N, C-alpha and C positions, 0 to 999 in steps of 0.2 A: 197883712202881714209886711213885715220890713225885713230887706236883705242888705247886709253889711259885706263889703268886698275889700280886702288890705291887698294893695299891688294892683295897679292899673294898666299893666304892660298888655301885650298881644293876646295871650291866652286869656286874661282876665276878661277883656272888653269882648273876646269871641264869645265868651261865656255869658257874659251879661246882655250881649245882643239877641242872641239866642233864646235865654231866658225871657226877656222882652217880648220877643216875636211868638213866643208859646202862650204869652198872656198869664204868665205866673206871677210876675211883679210889674207894675207900673214903675216907668223911670222915676217918678217922684216919691217912690218908696224902695229907692237903693241909694244908698251912701257908700261913696268908695273912698279909700284913703290911698295917698301916695307922697312920698317925700318930693318927688319931682313936678315942680309947678307946670311944667309944660305937658306931662301926662295927666294932670288935673285939668287942666283947661281944654286939652283935646277930648275927654271923657265926657266933661259936661256938654261941650258943642257938639259931639257926635252921637252920645248916647242919651242926652237930657237928663243924666243923674246929678245927683250932688256930690262935690269932691271936695275932700277934706285933706289937711296935711297930717292931722293926728290919728294914729291906727285906734286909739281909743273910741274916738268919735265915731268910727264905722260900726263898732261893736255895741254901743249903748242903743237900747231900743230895738236890736235887730233879732229877730227870730231866727234866722240862719245868717252865719257868717262865712264867707270864703275865705282862706288865705292862700294868696297866690303870688308869693314872693319866692326868691330862689331859696334853696335849702340851706345854704351857706348862712344866712341871716336869721333862720329860725330862732337861733338861742337869744337873738337881741329883739324880736318881734312879740314873741309868745309871752315874756314877762311884761311886756308894754299893754297885754290886752287883758291878762288875768283879773285884774281885779274890778275890770268893767263887766266881767261875765255874768250870766244869770244860769241857774239852773236848767233852765227851760230852752236854752239856746242850742242850736246844733252848729257844731264847729265842721268844716268843710275844708281837708287840706289838699293840696294837688302836688306837694313836693315828693318826689322820688326819695326812697331810702328812710324817710322819716315815719317810723311805726306807729301804730295806735297807743302802744306802749310808751313811746318816747312822747307823744304828744300828751297824754293822759297825764305824764309825772310833770308836766310844766303847765298845765291849764288847770282850770278851776276842778276842784274834787267834785266827780260823778259826772264830769261833761260828757255829752253826747257827740262822739266823733266820727267823722266819714271820710275816709281817705279813698282819694282819686288818683288814677293816671290818665290824664287827657291826652291828646296830640294835636298838632296845629291843623290838620284839615277841619278842626272845629272852627278856623277862620272863614271857612265858607261852607259851613253848616253839615260837614260830613265826617265830623270827629267820631273817635273809637275810646271809649273810656272804661277802663276796669275801676270796680267799685268794691270796697269792704266797709263794715263798721263795727263799733264797738258793741257791748252789752247795754249801753245806756241809751241807744237809739231804738225808739219804737217802730214797729213795722209800718205804721202810717206815715211817720216823719220821714222813714228812709223811702216810702213810695213815693213821697213827694220831691225828695232829692233825685231819685231816678227820672221823674217828669222834667225836672230842672235840666238835668243832663242830655235828654232826649230832645230839648230845644235845638240842640247843636249837632247832633248826630246819634249813633248807637251807644248805649251803656251796657255792661254786662258784670252782674255780681261775680265776684271771685272770692276763694279764701285770701286770707292777709299773706299766706305763705307763697302764694301765686304771684304777688304784685310785681315781683321782680322780673318774673317772666313776660309780665303786661308791658313793663318798662319797654323789654327787648322788641316785642312782637308787636306793639302798638305805639308806646310812647316815642320811641326814638326812629322806628321804622320808615317814618317818611322820607327822613334821610337817605336809607337805603334805596328806596324808591325814586327819588330825585335824581341819585347817581344813575340808576339804570336807565332812566329817561335820557338823561345827559350823553350817557355812553350809546344809547341807541341813536340819538340825533347826530353824535359824530361820525357814527358809522353809516348813517346815510348820507350825511354831507361829503364823506369820503367817495360815496357812489354817484355823486352829481346832484343830490337834491339841495335845494338853498336852506338855509338854517331854520327860519322860521317855519317853514312847511314841514322840515324834518321835527322839530322839537312838536309842533302841534299834531303830528301823526303819530309821534312814539307816545305822547302823553295820551291821546285817544285811545290807542291801542292797549295802554295799562289800564284805563278805564272800564273800557268795555271788556276786558280780560276779568277784571276784579268783579263787572257786575255779572259776568256768566257764573261765576264761583257762588255769588250771593243767592243768585236766582233760580239756577238749575238745580243746586243741591248736589252737584257730581263732585267728585273727589278731583282736585287741580290735576292730579297724574293722569286721570281718565280724560279730561278736557285737553291736557297737553297731547294725548295719544291721537286724539280726534283732528289735531293740526299735522300730525307727523304722517304723511301719506308714504307708502312704500317707495323707496329710491327717490323721495320728493327733496325739495330744497331745505324744508323745516328740519328733517332729520338729521341733515349735515350740520345746520347750525347747532342743533341740541348735542350732537357729538363733539363739537368744538367746546363748548360750555361744560360738557362733561369732563373732557379731559384737562381742562381748566380749574377742575374743583369748584365750579360755580356753587353748588349746593352746600358742599363743606365748608366753602368761604363764608356763606350767608350764616350757616349755624354756629360756626365759630366765632363771627361777629357778634351774633345774638348773645353768646354765651359771655363774652366780653363784656357786653352791655350789662347784662343780668348781674355779674360779678361787681363792676362798679356801683350799681345800685345798691347792691347789699353793703359796700364799704362806706356810702355817703353818711 
């Protein structure tokens, strides 16, 4: 089998690296396209794949094609590849806001299309991806796509109507978490801890807390209560966060993110 990838930015290269690591495609079976010569050279050197300048060259002969360019350039890219498509190919899109219907209208008739929303932790093999498909994708082909995605993290099938929520809770959320880690580190520095130690401890605390949610199966609120001893230090900190509408701000931020995704 062959894999084509259109766009060789950070997300695409993270996906390719995970797919190769999972043993689903050899580097020699992957062709990536990018208009930027530097990106092409880097992909060939770091990943061992073939890199080309023309998008249609990444499509021809490929069984699966990942479109990993910005949503703003989809109107330019999709016509470039339409004539090179075959009815047996699976097209995989990672652009927020670009629906299965939008893609289907601009690609070859009857195209099998899978829509993804990955996130940047894919760069370290801990991505979280929401996935939906159109009716032209068979279950066995879809299962293979899910295996590809699991090469760089977790993948969850959702309804397309839920994809904007996925953008908010997964696609964009690393930025919220990075802000939290940065703020925690600032607070620790203000209390006398050196910057490097503060960042490492804040990041590890977030990592460990996330792992507790995933591995214990307990509700986050229940885990929070376990930390909040009566008249202890943590409950005072929680009270300050509640007074600052911490949870409400997060919910509002996600709502704004999802709304922007709907409008792209």
